[in-house]
mmCIF file as gemmi writes it, N, C-alpha and C atoms, coordinates in Angstrom:
data_model
loop_
_atom_site.group_PDB
_atom_site.id
_atom_site.type_symbol
_atom_site.label_atom_id
_atom_site.label_alt_id
_atom_site.label_comp_id
_atom_site.label_asym_id
_atom_site.label_entity_id
_atom_site.label_seq_id
_atom_site.pdbx_PDB_ins_code
_atom_site.Cartn_x
_atom_site.Cartn_y
_atom_site.Cartn_z
_atom_site.occupancy
_atom_site.B_iso_or_equiv
_atom_site.pdbx_formal_charge
_atom_site.auth_seq_id
_atom_site.auth_asym_id
_atom_site.pdbx_PDB_model_num
ATOM 1 N N . MET Axp A 1 ? 15.055 175.857 125.023 1 0 ? 1 A 1
ATOM 2 C CA . MET Axp A 1 ? 14.75 175.5 123.665 1 0 ? 1 A 1
ATOM 3 C C . MET Axp A 1 ? 14.812 173.992 123.533 1 0 ? 1 A 1
ATOM 4 N N . THR Axp A 2 ? 14.209 173.502 122.474 1 0 ? 2 A 1
ATOM 5 C CA . THR Axp A 2 ? 14.236 172.071 122.175 1 0 ? 2 A 1
ATOM 6 C C . THR Axp A 2 ? 14.971 171.881 120.856 1 0 ? 2 A 1
ATOM 7 N N . VAL Axp A 3 ? 15.947 170.979 120.848 1 0 ? 3 A 1
ATOM 8 C CA . VAL Axp A 3 ? 16.725 170.677 119.653 1 0 ? 3 A 1
ATOM 9 C C . VAL Axp A 3 ? 16.382 169.262 119.22 1 0 ? 3 A 1
ATOM 10 N N . ALA Axp A 4 ? 16.14 169.074 117.926 1 0 ? 4 A 1
ATOM 11 C CA . ALA Axp A 4 ? 15.78 167.753 117.412 1 0 ? 4 A 1
ATOM 12 C C . ALA Axp A 4 ? 16.41 167.531 116.049 1 0 ? 4 A 1
ATOM 13 N N . ALA Axp A 5 ? 16.752 166.277 115.78 1 0 ? 5 A 1
ATOM 14 C CA . ALA Axp A 5 ? 17.203 165.887 114.449 1 0 ? 5 A 1
ATOM 15 C C . ALA Axp A 5 ? 15.972 165.464 113.668 1 0 ? 5 A 1
ATOM 16 N N . ARG Axp A 6 ? 15.792 166.031 112.504 1 0 ? 6 A 1
ATOM 17 C CA . ARG Axp A 6 ? 14.664 165.625 111.658 1 0 ? 6 A 1
ATOM 18 C C . ARG Axp A 6 ? 14.958 164.235 111.116 1 0 ? 6 A 1
ATOM 19 N N . PRO Axp A 7 ? 13.937 163.39 110.994 1 0 ? 7 A 1
ATOM 20 C CA . PRO Axp A 7 ? 14.169 162.023 110.508 1 0 ? 7 A 1
ATOM 21 C C . PRO Axp A 7 ? 14.853 162.02 109.144 1 0 ? 7 A 1
ATOM 22 N N . VAL Axp A 8 ? 15.899 161.226 109.027 1 0 ? 8 A 1
ATOM 23 C CA . VAL Axp A 8 ? 16.643 161.121 107.768 1 0 ? 8 A 1
ATOM 24 C C . VAL Axp A 8 ? 15.958 160.131 106.852 1 0 ? 8 A 1
ATOM 25 N N . GLY Axp A 9 ? 15.456 159.026 107.398 1 0 ? 9 A 1
ATOM 26 C CA . GLY Axp A 9 ? 14.837 157.971 106.599 1 0 ? 9 A 1
ATOM 27 C C . GLY Axp A 9 ? 15.884 157.128 105.9 1 0 ? 9 A 1
ATOM 28 N N . GLY Axp A 10 ? 15.447 156.213 105.095 1 0 ? 10 A 1
ATOM 29 C CA . GLY Axp A 10 ? 16.356 155.387 104.315 1 0 ? 10 A 1
ATOM 30 C C . GLY Axp A 10 ? 17.265 154.495 105.137 1 0 ? 10 A 1
ATOM 31 N N . GLY Axp A 11 ? 16.871 154.153 106.363 1 0 ? 11 A 1
ATOM 32 C CA . GLY Axp A 11 ? 17.675 153.247 107.184 1 0 ? 11 A 1
ATOM 33 C C . GLY Axp A 11 ? 18.561 153.919 108.213 1 0 ? 11 A 1
ATOM 34 N N . TRP Axp A 12 ? 18.625 155.24 108.215 1 0 ? 12 A 1
ATOM 35 C CA . TRP Axp A 12 ? 19.421 155.968 109.197 1 0 ? 12 A 1
ATOM 36 C C . TRP Axp A 12 ? 18.606 156.191 110.469 1 0 ? 12 A 1
ATOM 37 N N . SER Axp A 13 ? 19.273 156.204 111.619 1 0 ? 13 A 1
ATOM 38 C CA . SER Axp A 13 ? 18.611 156.561 112.868 1 0 ? 13 A 1
ATOM 39 C C . SER Axp A 13 ? 19.473 157.603 113.592 1 0 ? 13 A 1
ATOM 40 N N . VAL Axp A 14 ? 18.799 158.519 114.283 1 0 ? 14 A 1
ATOM 41 C CA . VAL Axp A 14 ? 19.484 159.587 115.009 1 0 ? 14 A 1
ATOM 42 C C . VAL Axp A 14 ? 18.855 159.703 116.384 1 0 ? 14 A 1
ATOM 43 N N . ARG Axp A 15 ? 19.682 159.71 117.412 1 0 ? 15 A 1
ATOM 44 C CA . ARG Axp A 15 ? 19.218 159.835 118.791 1 0 ? 15 A 1
ATOM 45 C C . ARG Axp A 15 ? 20.171 160.745 119.56 1 0 ? 15 A 1
ATOM 46 N N . THR Axp A 16 ? 19.626 161.398 120.595 1 0 ? 16 A 1
ATOM 47 C CA . THR Axp A 16 ? 20.482 162.184 121.478 1 0 ? 16 A 1
ATOM 48 C C . THR Axp A 16 ? 21.309 161.229 122.325 1 0 ? 16 A 1
ATOM 49 N N . GLU Axp A 17 ? 22.267 161.764 123.05 1 0 ? 17 A 1
ATOM 50 C CA . GLU Axp A 17 ? 23.09 160.906 123.903 1 0 ? 17 A 1
ATOM 51 C C . GLU Axp A 17 ? 22.269 160.248 125.006 1 0 ? 17 A 1
ATOM 52 N N . HIS Axp A 18 ? 21.046 160.73 125.232 1 0 ? 18 A 1
ATOM 53 C CA . HIS Axp A 18 ? 20.151 160.131 126.221 1 0 ? 18 A 1
ATOM 54 C C . HIS Axp A 18 ? 19.137 159.172 125.581 1 0 ? 18 A 1
ATOM 55 N N . GLY Axp A 19 ? 19.287 158.902 124.273 1 0 ? 19 A 1
ATOM 56 C CA . GLY Axp A 19 ? 18.43 157.95 123.584 1 0 ? 19 A 1
ATOM 57 C C . GLY Axp A 19 ? 17.113 158.506 123.069 1 0 ? 19 A 1
ATOM 58 N N . ARG Axp A 20 ? 16.957 159.826 123.103 1 0 ? 20 A 1
ATOM 59 C CA . ARG Axp A 20 ? 15.705 160.445 122.649 1 0 ? 20 A 1
ATOM 60 C C . ARG Axp A 20 ? 15.876 161.041 121.255 1 0 ? 20 A 1
ATOM 61 N N . GLN Axp A 21 ? 14.752 161.375 120.642 1 0 ? 21 A 1
ATOM 62 C CA . GLN Axp A 21 ? 14.774 162.018 119.323 1 0 ? 21 A 1
ATOM 63 C C . GLN Axp A 21 ? 15.044 163.51 119.441 1 0 ? 21 A 1
ATOM 64 N N . GLU Axp A 22 ? 14.725 164.08 120.6 1 0 ? 22 A 1
ATOM 65 C CA . GLU Axp A 22 ? 14.951 165.5 120.808 1 0 ? 22 A 1
ATOM 66 C C . GLU Axp A 22 ? 15.465 165.728 122.214 1 0 ? 22 A 1
ATOM 67 N N . GLU Axp A 23 ? 16.033 166.892 122.424 1 0 ? 23 A 1
ATOM 68 C CA . GLU Axp A 23 ? 16.637 167.232 123.715 1 0 ? 23 A 1
ATOM 69 C C . GLU Axp A 23 ? 16.252 168.653 124.08 1 0 ? 23 A 1
ATOM 70 N N . ARG Axp A 24 ? 15.771 168.833 125.288 1 0 ? 24 A 1
ATOM 71 C CA . ARG Axp A 24 ? 15.459 170.176 125.769 1 0 ? 24 A 1
ATOM 72 C C . ARG Axp A 24 ? 16.683 170.7 126.504 1 0 ? 24 A 1
ATOM 73 N N . ILE Axp A 25 ? 17.147 171.884 126.099 1 0 ? 25 A 1
ATOM 74 C CA . ILE Axp A 25 ? 18.368 172.452 126.676 1 0 ? 25 A 1
ATOM 75 C C . ILE Axp A 25 ? 18.138 173.913 127.052 1 0 ? 25 A 1
ATOM 76 N N . ARG Axp A 26 ? 19.005 174.405 127.895 1 0 ? 26 A 1
ATOM 77 C CA . ARG Axp A 26 ? 18.972 175.811 128.288 1 0 ? 26 A 1
ATOM 78 C C . ARG Axp A 26 ? 20.229 176.473 127.732 1 0 ? 26 A 1
ATOM 79 N N . VAL Axp A 27 ? 20.026 177.541 126.986 1 0 ? 27 A 1
ATOM 80 C CA . VAL Axp A 27 ? 21.135 178.28 126.387 1 0 ? 27 A 1
ATOM 81 C C . VAL Axp A 27 ? 21.099 179.697 126.949 1 0 ? 27 A 1
ATOM 82 N N . PRO Axp A 28 ? 22.178 180.127 127.603 1 0 ? 28 A 1
ATOM 83 C CA . PRO Axp A 28 ? 22.19 181.499 128.12 1 0 ? 28 A 1
ATOM 84 C C . PRO Axp A 28 ? 22.206 182.513 126.982 1 0 ? 28 A 1
ATOM 85 N N . ALA Axp A 29 ? 21.694 183.698 127.241 1 0 ? 29 A 1
ATOM 86 C CA . ALA Axp A 29 ? 21.682 184.76 126.227 1 0 ? 29 A 1
ATOM 87 C C . ALA Axp A 29 ? 23.087 184.96 125.67 1 0 ? 29 A 1
ATOM 88 N N . GLY Axp A 30 ? 23.206 184.918 124.35 1 0 ? 30 A 1
ATOM 89 C CA . GLY Axp A 30 ? 24.491 185.106 123.688 1 0 ? 30 A 1
ATOM 90 C C . GLY Axp A 30 ? 25.43 183.923 123.827 1 0 ? 30 A 1
ATOM 91 N N . GLY Axp A 31 ? 24.949 182.802 124.377 1 0 ? 31 A 1
ATOM 92 C CA . GLY Axp A 31 ? 25.812 181.652 124.636 1 0 ? 31 A 1
ATOM 93 C C . GLY Axp A 31 ? 25.67 180.538 123.618 1 0 ? 31 A 1
ATOM 94 N N . ARG Axp A 32 ? 26.415 179.486 123.864 1 0 ? 32 A 1
ATOM 95 C CA . ARG Axp A 32 ? 26.379 178.282 123.037 1 0 ? 32 A 1
ATOM 96 C C . ARG Axp A 32 ? 26.357 177.069 123.942 1 0 ? 32 A 1
ATOM 97 N N . VAL Axp A 33 ? 25.696 176.023 123.482 1 0 ? 33 A 1
ATOM 98 C CA . VAL Axp A 33 ? 25.637 174.77 124.221 1 0 ? 33 A 1
ATOM 99 C C . VAL Axp A 33 ? 25.743 173.635 123.211 1 0 ? 33 A 1
ATOM 100 N N . GLY Axp A 34 ? 26.571 172.662 123.487 1 0 ? 34 A 1
ATOM 101 C CA . GLY Axp A 34 ? 26.688 171.495 122.618 1 0 ? 34 A 1
ATOM 102 C C . GLY Axp A 34 ? 25.677 170.434 122.999 1 0 ? 34 A 1
ATOM 103 N N . VAL Axp A 35 ? 25.156 169.739 121.999 1 0 ? 35 A 1
ATOM 104 C CA . VAL Axp A 35 ? 24.227 168.635 122.217 1 0 ? 35 A 1
ATOM 105 C C . VAL Axp A 35 ? 24.739 167.448 121.415 1 0 ? 35 A 1
ATOM 106 N N . GLY Axp A 36 ? 24.963 166.327 122.082 1 0 ? 36 A 1
ATOM 107 C CA . GLY Axp A 36 ? 25.49 165.143 121.408 1 0 ? 36 A 1
ATOM 108 C C . GLY Axp A 36 ? 24.402 164.293 120.777 1 0 ? 36 A 1
ATOM 109 N N . PHE Axp A 37 ? 24.602 163.896 119.534 1 0 ? 37 A 1
ATOM 110 C CA . PHE Axp A 37 ? 23.698 162.992 118.827 1 0 ? 37 A 1
ATOM 111 C C . PHE Axp A 37 ? 24.498 161.808 118.312 1 0 ? 37 A 1
ATOM 112 N N . THR Axp A 38 ? 23.883 160.637 118.271 1 0 ? 38 A 1
ATOM 113 C CA . THR Axp A 38 ? 24.485 159.446 117.681 1 0 ? 38 A 1
ATOM 114 C C . THR Axp A 38 ? 23.722 159.13 116.4 1 0 ? 38 A 1
ATOM 115 N N . ILE Axp A 39 ? 24.468 158.97 115.309 1 0 ? 39 A 1
ATOM 116 C CA . ILE Axp A 39 ? 23.883 158.687 114.002 1 0 ? 39 A 1
ATOM 117 C C . ILE Axp A 39 ? 24.308 157.28 113.611 1 0 ? 39 A 1
ATOM 118 N N . ARG Axp A 40 ? 23.331 156.438 113.272 1 0 ? 40 A 1
ATOM 119 C CA . ARG Axp A 40 ? 23.635 155.059 112.912 1 0 ? 40 A 1
ATOM 120 C C . ARG Axp A 40 ? 23.041 154.727 111.549 1 0 ? 40 A 1
ATOM 121 N N . ALA Axp A 41 ? 23.807 153.943 110.796 1 0 ? 41 A 1
ATOM 122 C CA . ALA Axp A 41 ? 23.338 153.464 109.498 1 0 ? 41 A 1
ATOM 123 C C . ALA Axp A 41 ? 22.845 152.034 109.663 1 0 ? 41 A 1
ATOM 124 N N . GLY Axp A 42 ? 21.599 151.78 109.293 1 0 ? 42 A 1
ATOM 125 C CA . GLY Axp A 42 ? 21.049 150.428 109.338 1 0 ? 42 A 1
ATOM 126 C C . GLY Axp A 42 ? 21.565 149.592 108.179 1 0 ? 42 A 1
ATOM 127 N N . SER Axp A 43 ? 21.217 148.322 108.177 1 0 ? 43 A 1
ATOM 128 C CA . SER Axp A 43 ? 21.711 147.4 107.147 1 0 ? 43 A 1
ATOM 129 C C . SER Axp A 43 ? 21.203 147.737 105.75 1 0 ? 43 A 1
ATOM 130 N N . SER Axp A 44 ? 20.126 148.527 105.646 1 0 ? 44 A 1
ATOM 131 C CA . SER Axp A 44 ? 19.587 148.872 104.323 1 0 ? 44 A 1
ATOM 132 C C . SER Axp A 44 ? 20.26 150.091 103.691 1 0 ? 44 A 1
ATOM 133 N N . VAL Axp A 45 ? 21.146 150.77 104.436 1 0 ? 45 A 1
ATOM 134 C CA . VAL Axp A 45 ? 21.816 151.96 103.893 1 0 ? 45 A 1
ATOM 135 C C . VAL Axp A 45 ? 22.898 151.524 102.92 1 0 ? 45 A 1
ATOM 136 N N . ARG Axp A 46 ? 22.822 152.066 101.714 1 0 ? 46 A 1
ATOM 137 C CA . ARG Axp A 46 ? 23.807 151.739 100.688 1 0 ? 46 A 1
ATOM 138 C C . ARG Axp A 46 ? 25.044 152.605 100.851 1 0 ? 46 A 1
ATOM 139 N N . PRO Axp A 47 ? 26.23 152.021 100.782 1 0 ? 47 A 1
ATOM 140 C CA . PRO Axp A 47 ? 27.464 152.818 100.875 1 0 ? 47 A 1
ATOM 141 C C . PRO Axp A 47 ? 27.538 153.87 99.772 1 0 ? 47 A 1
ATOM 142 N N . ARG Axp A 48 ? 28.211 154.962 100.103 1 0 ? 48 A 1
ATOM 143 C CA . ARG Axp A 48 ? 28.484 156.065 99.174 1 0 ? 48 A 1
ATOM 144 C C . ARG Axp A 48 ? 27.22 156.751 98.649 1 0 ? 48 A 1
ATOM 145 N N . THR Axp A 49 ? 26.138 156.703 99.417 1 0 ? 49 A 1
ATOM 146 C CA . THR Axp A 49 ? 24.914 157.404 99.062 1 0 ? 49 A 1
ATOM 147 C C . THR Axp A 49 ? 24.68 158.5 100.089 1 0 ? 49 A 1
ATOM 148 N N . ASP Axp A 50 ? 24.597 159.744 99.63 1 0 ? 50 A 1
ATOM 149 C CA . ASP Axp A 50 ? 24.423 160.866 100.548 1 0 ? 50 A 1
ATOM 150 C C . ASP Axp A 50 ? 23.001 160.929 101.102 1 0 ? 50 A 1
ATOM 151 N N . GLY Axp A 51 ? 22.912 161.356 102.353 1 0 ? 51 A 1
ATOM 152 C CA . GLY Axp A 51 ? 21.634 161.646 102.991 1 0 ? 51 A 1
ATOM 153 C C . GLY Axp A 51 ? 21.743 163.014 103.639 1 0 ? 51 A 1
ATOM 154 N N . ARG Axp A 52 ? 20.65 163.694 103.799 1 0 ? 52 A 1
ATOM 155 C CA . ARG Axp A 52 ? 20.649 165.013 104.438 1 0 ? 52 A 1
ATOM 156 C C . ARG Axp A 52 ? 20.144 164.876 105.868 1 0 ? 52 A 1
ATOM 157 N N . LEU Axp A 53 ? 20.96 165.339 106.784 1 0 ? 53 A 1
ATOM 158 C CA . LEU Axp A 53 ? 20.603 165.323 108.198 1 0 ? 53 A 1
ATOM 159 C C . LEU Axp A 53 ? 20.375 166.758 108.631 1 0 ? 53 A 1
ATOM 160 N N . ALA Axp A 54 ? 19.171 167.06 109.094 1 0 ? 54 A 1
ATOM 161 C CA . ALA Axp A 54 ? 18.83 168.424 109.504 1 0 ? 54 A 1
ATOM 162 C C . ALA Axp A 54 ? 18.528 168.458 110.992 1 0 ? 54 A 1
ATOM 163 N N . PHE Axp A 55 ? 19.082 169.439 111.659 1 0 ? 55 A 1
ATOM 164 C CA . PHE Axp A 55 ? 18.803 169.681 113.067 1 0 ? 55 A 1
ATOM 165 C C . PHE Axp A 55 ? 17.986 170.963 113.163 1 0 ? 55 A 1
ATOM 166 N N . ALA Axp A 56 ? 16.902 170.912 113.91 1 0 ? 56 A 1
ATOM 167 C CA . ALA Axp A 56 ? 16.035 172.07 114.069 1 0 ? 56 A 1
ATOM 168 C C . ALA Axp A 56 ? 15.901 172.387 115.553 1 0 ? 56 A 1
ATOM 169 N N . ALA Axp A 57 ? 15.619 173.642 115.854 1 0 ? 57 A 1
ATOM 170 C CA . ALA Axp A 57 ? 15.414 174.058 117.237 1 0 ? 57 A 1
ATOM 171 C C . ALA Axp A 57 ? 14.152 174.896 117.322 1 0 ? 57 A 1
ATOM 172 N N . THR Axp A 58 ? 13.468 174.776 118.446 1 0 ? 58 A 1
ATOM 173 C CA . THR Axp A 58 ? 12.276 175.559 118.713 1 0 ? 58 A 1
ATOM 174 C C . THR Axp A 58 ? 12.452 176.238 120.065 1 0 ? 58 A 1
ATOM 175 N N . LEU Axp A 59 ? 12.255 177.545 120.082 1 0 ? 59 A 1
ATOM 176 C CA . LEU Axp A 59 ? 12.362 178.282 121.334 1 0 ? 59 A 1
ATOM 177 C C . LEU Axp A 59 ? 11.16 177.985 122.216 1 0 ? 59 A 1
ATOM 178 N N . ASP Axp A 60 ? 11.345 178.069 123.522 1 0 ? 60 A 1
ATOM 179 C CA . ASP Axp A 60 ? 10.232 177.824 124.448 1 0 ? 60 A 1
ATOM 180 C C . ASP Axp A 60 ? 9.062 178.755 124.179 1 0 ? 60 A 1
ATOM 181 N N . GLU Axp A 61 ? 9.342 179.956 123.678 1 0 ? 61 A 1
ATOM 182 C CA . GLU Axp A 61 ? 8.283 180.923 123.374 1 0 ? 61 A 1
ATOM 183 C C . GLU Axp A 61 ? 7.561 180.587 122.078 1 0 ? 61 A 1
ATOM 184 N N . GLY Axp A 62 ? 8.006 179.544 121.375 1 0 ? 62 A 1
ATOM 185 C CA . GLY Axp A 62 ? 7.336 179.125 120.153 1 0 ? 62 A 1
ATOM 186 C C . GLY Axp A 62 ? 8.023 179.527 118.868 1 0 ? 62 A 1
ATOM 187 N N . GLY Axp A 63 ? 9.017 180.386 118.918 1 0 ? 63 A 1
ATOM 188 C CA . GLY Axp A 63 ? 9.725 180.792 117.707 1 0 ? 63 A 1
ATOM 189 C C . GLY Axp A 63 ? 10.678 179.716 117.223 1 0 ? 63 A 1
ATOM 190 N N . GLY Axp A 64 ? 10.907 179.688 115.93 1 0 ? 64 A 1
ATOM 191 C CA . GLY Axp A 64 ? 11.818 178.713 115.345 1 0 ? 64 A 1
ATOM 192 C C . GLY Axp A 64 ? 13.2 179.28 115.114 1 0 ? 64 A 1
ATOM 193 N N . VAL Axp A 65 ? 14.145 178.403 114.904 1 0 ? 65 A 1
ATOM 194 C CA . VAL Axp A 65 ? 15.534 178.748 114.608 1 0 ? 65 A 1
ATOM 195 C C . VAL Axp A 65 ? 15.855 178.088 113.268 1 0 ? 65 A 1
ATOM 196 N N . PRO Axp A 66 ? 16.562 178.779 112.358 1 0 ? 66 A 1
ATOM 197 C CA . PRO Axp A 66 ? 16.885 178.148 111.072 1 0 ? 66 A 1
ATOM 198 C C . PRO Axp A 66 ? 17.588 176.799 111.267 1 0 ? 66 A 1
ATOM 199 N N . ALA Axp A 67 ? 17.226 175.826 110.456 1 0 ? 67 A 1
ATOM 200 C CA . ALA Axp A 67 ? 17.799 174.486 110.562 1 0 ? 67 A 1
ATOM 201 C C . ALA Axp A 67 ? 19.267 174.491 110.167 1 0 ? 67 A 1
ATOM 202 N N . SER Axp A 68 ? 20 173.575 110.75 1 0 ? 68 A 1
ATOM 203 C CA . SER Axp A 68 ? 21.39 173.309 110.387 1 0 ? 68 A 1
ATOM 204 C C . SER Axp A 68 ? 21.388 171.971 109.641 1 0 ? 68 A 1
ATOM 205 N N . VAL Axp A 69 ? 21.958 171.934 108.441 1 0 ? 69 A 1
ATOM 206 C CA . VAL Axp A 69 ? 21.896 170.739 107.593 1 0 ? 69 A 1
ATOM 207 C C . VAL Axp A 69 ? 23.297 170.237 107.287 1 0 ? 69 A 1
ATOM 208 N N . ALA Axp A 70 ? 23.459 168.905 107.331 1 0 ? 70 A 1
ATOM 209 C CA . ALA Axp A 70 ? 24.734 168.282 106.999 1 0 ? 70 A 1
ATOM 210 C C . ALA Axp A 70 ? 24.483 167.094 106.074 1 0 ? 70 A 1
ATOM 211 N N . LEU Axp A 71 ? 25.435 166.81 105.203 1 0 ? 71 A 1
ATOM 212 C CA . LEU Axp A 71 ? 25.369 165.603 104.374 1 0 ? 71 A 1
ATOM 213 C C . LEU Axp A 71 ? 26.058 164.469 105.127 1 0 ? 71 A 1
ATOM 214 N N . ILE Axp A 72 ? 25.44 163.297 105.109 1 0 ? 72 A 1
ATOM 215 C CA . ILE Axp A 72 ? 26.044 162.12 105.729 1 0 ? 72 A 1
ATOM 216 C C . ILE Axp A 72 ? 26.069 161.011 104.698 1 0 ? 72 A 1
ATOM 217 N N . HIS Axp A 73 ? 27.064 160.133 104.805 1 0 ? 73 A 1
ATOM 218 C CA . HIS Axp A 73 ? 27.091 158.96 103.942 1 0 ? 73 A 1
ATOM 219 C C . HIS Axp A 73 ? 27.937 157.871 104.588 1 0 ? 73 A 1
ATOM 220 N N . LEU Axp A 74 ? 27.65 156.647 104.223 1 0 ? 74 A 1
ATOM 221 C CA . LEU Axp A 74 ? 28.363 155.487 104.721 1 0 ? 74 A 1
ATOM 222 C C . LEU Axp A 74 ? 29.46 155.156 103.719 1 0 ? 74 A 1
ATOM 223 N N . LYS Axp A 75 ? 30.696 155.099 104.193 1 0 ? 75 A 1
ATOM 224 C CA . LYS Axp A 75 ? 31.815 154.807 103.286 1 0 ? 75 A 1
ATOM 225 C C . LYS Axp A 75 ? 31.84 153.357 102.881 1 0 ? 75 A 1
């Protein structure tokens, strides 16, 4: 499957630990696999403003997986 962070916009950047926007991983049946992402706030991000960060996955067979969404903000 391929896991990707959807663009947040507004000055935020998200990359995998390998510097890519998405990561192709292998997950065994019934298993779990962690994927590391680095989230950075650019100079235009205003403190205490929430942004929505969504992670999506696509199966190799073409099927989708429901997105996982988190709120992020710069303190």
